[in-house]
ChimeraX commands (.cxc) that place a marker at each C-alpha (Angstrom):
marker #1 position 3.97,139.20,36.01 radius 0.5
marker #1 position 5.49,140.07,39.24 radius 0.5
marker #1 position 6.99,136.61,39.40 radius 0.5
marker #1 position 8.94,137.09,36.21 radius 0.5
marker #1 position 10.35,140.42,37.40 radius 0.5
marker #1 position 11.37,138.88,40.71 radius 0.5
marker #1 position 13.09,135.92,38.99 radius 0.5
marker #1 position 14.98,138.22,36.62 radius 0.5
marker #1 position 16.20,140.34,39.55 radius 0.5
marker #1 position 17.58,137.23,41.32 radius 0.5
marker #1 position 19.52,136.19,38.22 radius 0.5
marker #1 position 21.23,139.59,38.02 radius 0.5
marker #1 position 22.27,139.44,41.65 radius 0.5
marker #1 position 23.62,135.86,41.44 radius 0.5
marker #1 position 26.07,136.47,38.60 radius 0.5
marker #1 position 29.75,136.59,39.60 radius 0.5
marker #1 position 31.94,139.21,38.05 radius 0.5
marker #1 position 35.25,137.48,37.06 radius 0.5
marker #1 position 36.97,140.61,35.76 radius 0.5
marker #1 position 38.86,141.49,38.98 radius 0.5
marker #1 position 40.03,137.88,39.37 radius 0.5
marker #1 position 41.32,137.80,35.81 radius 0.5
marker #1 position 43.11,141.11,36.40 radius 0.5
marker #1 position 44.87,139.63,39.45 radius 0.5
marker #1 position 45.85,136.49,37.51 radius 0.5
marker #1 position 47.33,138.52,34.65 radius 0.5
marker #1 position 49.24,140.76,37.07 radius 0.5
marker #1 position 50.69,137.67,38.78 radius 0.5
marker #1 position 51.61,136.20,35.39 radius 0.5
marker #1 position 53.43,139.39,34.40 radius 0.5
marker #1 position 55.23,139.43,37.78 radius 0.5
marker #1 position 56.47,135.83,37.37 radius 0.5
marker #1 position 57.60,136.42,33.79 radius 0.5
marker #1 position 59.57,139.53,34.76 radius 0.5
marker #1 position 61.23,137.96,37.82 radius 0.5
marker #1 position 62.08,134.73,35.99 radius 0.5
marker #1 position 64.06,136.58,33.32 radius 0.5
marker #1 position 66.54,137.95,35.91 radius 0.5
marker #1 position 67.40,134.59,37.48 radius 0.5
marker #1 position 70.81,133.33,36.38 radius 0.5
marker #1 position 71.49,129.65,36.86 radius 0.5
marker #1 position 75.03,128.76,37.76 radius 0.5
marker #1 position 76.72,125.64,36.42 radius 0.5
marker #1 position 79.84,124.30,34.84 radius 0.5
marker #1 position 80.69,125.38,31.36 radius 0.5
marker #1 position 82.16,122.61,29.29 radius 0.5
marker #1 position 84.60,123.40,26.52 radius 0.5
marker #1 position 84.27,120.63,23.98 radius 0.5
marker #1 position 86.86,120.23,21.27 radius 0.5
marker #1 position 85.66,120.66,17.71 radius 0.5
marker #1 position 87.19,117.48,16.37 radius 0.5
marker #1 position 87.99,114.81,18.91 radius 0.5
marker #1 position 91.03,112.76,17.92 radius 0.5
marker #1 position 90.40,109.09,17.46 radius 0.5
marker #1 position 91.74,107.01,20.30 radius 0.5
marker #1 position 93.67,103.92,19.30 radius 0.5
marker #1 position 92.12,101.12,21.33 radius 0.5
marker #1 position 94.26,98.01,21.32 radius 0.5
marker #1 position 92.48,94.90,20.16 radius 0.5
marker #1 position 94.70,92.58,22.15 radius 0.5
marker #1 position 94.94,92.31,25.89 radius 0.5
marker #1 position 98.10,94.06,27.01 radius 0.5
marker #1 position 98.30,92.25,30.34 radius 0.5
marker #1 position 99.94,88.92,31.02 radius 0.5
marker #1 position 97.53,86.86,33.13 radius 0.5
marker #1 position 99.09,84.08,35.19 radius 0.5
marker #1 position 96.79,81.72,37.13 radius 0.5
marker #1 position 97.96,79.65,40.08 radius 0.5
marker #1 position 95.35,77.04,41.04 radius 0.5
marker #1 position 94.77,75.28,44.38 radius 0.5
marker #1 position 97.32,72.58,43.59 radius 0.5
marker #1 position 99.97,75.29,42.83 radius 0.5
marker #1 position 100.01,74.65,39.08 radius 0.5
marker #1 position 100.93,77.68,36.97 radius 0.5
marker #1 position 98.69,78.38,33.95 radius 0.5
marker #1 position 99.34,80.99,31.25 radius 0.5
marker #1 position 96.74,81.25,28.45 radius 0.5
marker #1 position 95.11,78.04,29.74 radius 0.5
marker #1 position 98.39,76.14,29.28 radius 0.5
marker #1 position 100.32,74.61,32.14 radius 0.5
marker #1 position 103.76,76.20,32.52 radius 0.5
marker #1 position 106.70,74.95,34.56 radius 0.5
marker #1 position 108.11,77.26,37.25 radius 0.5
marker #1 position 111.46,77.37,35.46 radius 0.5
marker #1 position 109.95,78.55,32.16 radius 0.5
marker #1 position 107.69,81.29,33.61 radius 0.5
marker #1 position 110.34,83.97,33.04 radius 0.5
marker #1 position 110.74,83.17,29.32 radius 0.5
marker #1 position 106.95,83.06,28.84 radius 0.5
marker #1 position 106.57,86.48,30.49 radius 0.5
marker #1 position 109.43,87.92,28.40 radius 0.5
marker #1 position 107.82,86.63,25.20 radius 0.5
marker #1 position 104.38,88.03,26.15 radius 0.5
marker #1 position 105.85,91.41,27.10 radius 0.5
marker #1 position 107.82,91.52,23.83 radius 0.5
marker #1 position 104.47,91.27,22.01 radius 0.5
marker #1 position 102.88,93.94,24.24 radius 0.5
marker #1 position 105.57,96.21,25.75 radius 0.5
marker #1 position 103.00,98.31,27.65 radius 0.5
marker #1 position 101.59,95.27,29.41 radius 0.5
marker #1 position 101.71,94.40,33.06 radius 0.5
marker #1 position 101.61,91.09,34.91 radius 0.5
marker #1 position 98.52,89.95,36.80 radius 0.5
marker #1 position 98.94,86.96,39.05 radius 0.5
marker #1 position 95.68,85.29,40.01 radius 0.5
marker #1 position 96.43,82.88,42.85 radius 0.5
marker #1 position 94.07,80.53,44.65 radius 0.5
marker #1 position 93.92,80.96,48.43 radius 0.5
marker #1 position 95.17,77.39,48.95 radius 0.5
marker #1 position 98.15,77.73,46.58 radius 0.5
marker #1 position 101.62,77.57,48.05 radius 0.5
marker #1 position 103.30,80.88,48.83 radius 0.5
marker #1 position 106.62,79.79,47.33 radius 0.5
marker #1 position 104.92,79.25,43.95 radius 0.5
marker #1 position 103.60,82.79,44.01 radius 0.5
marker #1 position 107.01,84.09,45.08 radius 0.5
marker #1 position 108.72,82.22,42.23 radius 0.5
marker #1 position 106.26,83.65,39.67 radius 0.5
marker #1 position 106.63,87.20,41.07 radius 0.5
marker #1 position 110.43,86.89,40.99 radius 0.5
marker #1 position 110.32,85.63,37.40 radius 0.5
marker #1 position 108.15,88.61,36.43 radius 0.5
marker #1 position 110.57,91.04,38.06 radius 0.5
marker #1 position 113.51,89.38,36.30 radius 0.5
marker #1 position 111.69,89.54,32.96 radius 0.5
marker #1 position 111.26,93.30,33.21 radius 0.5
marker #1 position 112.45,95.59,36.02 radius 0.5
marker #1 position 109.78,98.30,35.82 radius 0.5
marker #1 position 106.82,95.93,35.59 radius 0.5
marker #1 position 103.59,96.35,37.54 radius 0.5
marker #1 position 102.53,93.16,39.28 radius 0.5
marker #1 position 98.99,92.73,40.61 radius 0.5
marker #1 position 97.96,89.87,42.88 radius 0.5
marker #1 position 94.38,88.58,42.88 radius 0.5
marker #1 position 93.54,85.96,45.50 radius 0.5
marker #1 position 90.61,83.67,44.69 radius 0.5
marker #1 position 88.72,81.85,47.42 radius 0.5
marker #1 position 86.82,79.33,45.27 radius 0.5
marker link #1:1,2 radius 0.2
marker link #1:2,3 radius 0.2
marker link #1:3,4 radius 0.2
marker link #1:4,5 radius 0.2
marker link #1:5,6 radius 0.2
marker link #1:6,7 radius 0.2
marker link #1:7,8 radius 0.2
marker link #1:8,9 radius 0.2
marker link #1:9,10 radius 0.2
marker link #1:10,11 radius 0.2
marker link #1:11,12 radius 0.2
marker link #1:12,13 radius 0.2
marker link #1:13,14 radius 0.2
marker link #1:14,15 radius 0.2
marker link #1:15,16 radius 0.2
marker link #1:16,17 radius 0.2
marker link #1:17,18 radius 0.2
marker link #1:18,19 radius 0.2
marker link #1:19,20 radius 0.2
marker link #1:20,21 radius 0.2
marker link #1:21,22 radius 0.2
marker link #1:22,23 radius 0.2
marker link #1:23,24 radius 0.2
marker link #1:24,25 radius 0.2
marker link #1:25,26 radius 0.2
marker link #1:26,27 radius 0.2
marker link #1:27,28 radius 0.2
marker link #1:28,29 radius 0.2
marker link #1:29,30 radius 0.2
marker link #1:30,31 radius 0.2
marker link #1:31,32 radius 0.2
marker link #1:32,33 radius 0.2
marker link #1:33,34 radius 0.2
marker link #1:34,35 radius 0.2
marker link #1:35,36 radius 0.2
marker link #1:36,37 radius 0.2
marker link #1:37,38 radius 0.2
marker link #1:38,39 radius 0.2
marker link #1:39,40 radius 0.2
marker link #1:40,41 radius 0.2
marker link #1:41,42 radius 0.2
marker link #1:42,43 radius 0.2
marker link #1:43,44 radius 0.2
marker link #1:44,45 radius 0.2
marker link #1:45,46 radius 0.2
marker link #1:46,47 radius 0.2
marker link #1:47,48 radius 0.2
marker link #1:48,49 radius 0.2
marker link #1:49,50 radius 0.2
marker link #1:50,51 radius 0.2
marker link #1:51,52 radius 0.2
marker link #1:52,53 radius 0.2
marker link #1:53,54 radius 0.2
marker link #1:54,55 radius 0.2
marker link #1:55,56 radius 0.2
marker link #1:56,57 radius 0.2
marker link #1:57,58 radius 0.2
marker link #1:58,59 radius 0.2
marker link #1:59,60 radius 0.2
marker link #1:60,61 radius 0.2
marker link #1:61,62 radius 0.2
marker link #1:62,63 radius 0.2
marker link #1:63,64 radius 0.2
marker link #1:64,65 radius 0.2
marker link #1:65,66 radius 0.2
marker link #1:66,67 radius 0.2
marker link #1:67,68 radius 0.2
marker link #1:68,69 radius 0.2
marker link #1:69,70 radius 0.2
marker link #1:70,71 radius 0.2
marker link #1:71,72 radius 0.2
marker link #1:72,73 radius 0.2
marker link #1:73,74 radius 0.2
marker link #1:74,75 radius 0.2
marker link #1:75,76 radius 0.2
marker link #1:76,77 radius 0.2
marker link #1:77,78 radius 0.2
marker link #1:78,79 radius 0.2
marker link #1:79,80 radius 0.2
marker link #1:80,81 radius 0.2
marker link #1:81,82 radius 0.2
marker link #1:82,83 radius 0.2
marker link #1:83,84 radius 0.2
marker link #1:84,85 radius 0.2
marker link #1:85,86 radius 0.2
marker link #1:86,87 radius 0.2
marker link #1:87,88 radius 0.2
marker link #1:88,89 radius 0.2
marker link #1:89,90 radius 0.2
marker link #1:90,91 radius 0.2
marker link #1:91,92 radius 0.2
marker link #1:92,93 radius 0.2
marker link #1:93,94 radius 0.2
marker link #1:94,95 radius 0.2
marker link #1:95,96 radius 0.2
marker link #1:96,97 radius 0.2
marker link #1:97,98 radius 0.2
marker link #1:98,99 radius 0.2
marker link #1:99,100 radius 0.2
marker link #1:100,101 radius 0.2
marker link #1:101,102 radius 0.2
marker link #1:102,103 radius 0.2
marker link #1:103,104 radius 0.2
marker link #1:104,105 radius 0.2
marker link #1:105,106 radius 0.2
marker link #1:106,107 radius 0.2
marker link #1:107,108 radius 0.2
marker link #1:108,109 radius 0.2
marker link #1:109,110 radius 0.2
marker link #1:110,111 radius 0.2
marker link #1:111,112 radius 0.2
marker link #1:112,113 radius 0.2
marker link #1:113,114 radius 0.2
marker link #1:114,115 radius 0.2
marker link #1:115,116 radius 0.2
marker link #1:116,117 radius 0.2
marker link #1:117,118 radius 0.2
marker link #1:118,119 radius 0.2
marker link #1:119,120 radius 0.2
marker link #1:120,121 radius 0.2
marker link #1:121,122 radius 0.2
marker link #1:122,123 radius 0.2
marker link #1:123,124 radius 0.2
marker link #1:124,125 radius 0.2
marker link #1:125,126 radius 0.2
marker link #1:126,127 radius 0.2
marker link #1:127,128 radius 0.2
marker link #1:128,129 radius 0.2
marker link #1:129,130 radius 0.2
marker link #1:130,131 radius 0.2
marker link #1:131,132 radius 0.2
marker link #1:132,133 radius 0.2
marker link #1:133,134 radius 0.2
marker link #1:134,135 radius 0.2
marker link #1:135,136 radius 0.2
marker link #1:136,137 radius 0.2
marker link #1:137,138 radius 0.2
view
């Protein structure tokens, strides 16, 4: 019988009391909850309109694209155009789209006088026109 009493005494001594650890965990939880409620995050406030107006997106391209290839041929809408008729073509295109601008896409090997003639024709077609030059290497 003495063995059973000795075994029972060892079991009582080997148990771990978790109550103080749980108390510490709950105190830490309360501390984090209280401190987290006082933190204010700063950021940008966005004022969104209630009803956004519909934006009219044009279905047609408003720009006049003029290509000058390596052999200095002028192409507008995949049609070859003579240097003398570039001004009238640009005027007609800008009459269809008054807000348009002129984009000249020239090959690197094209002649400079062809580009100059096209740029002059665009300026003569409309004084306050924006002209953009794109040089292609291929």
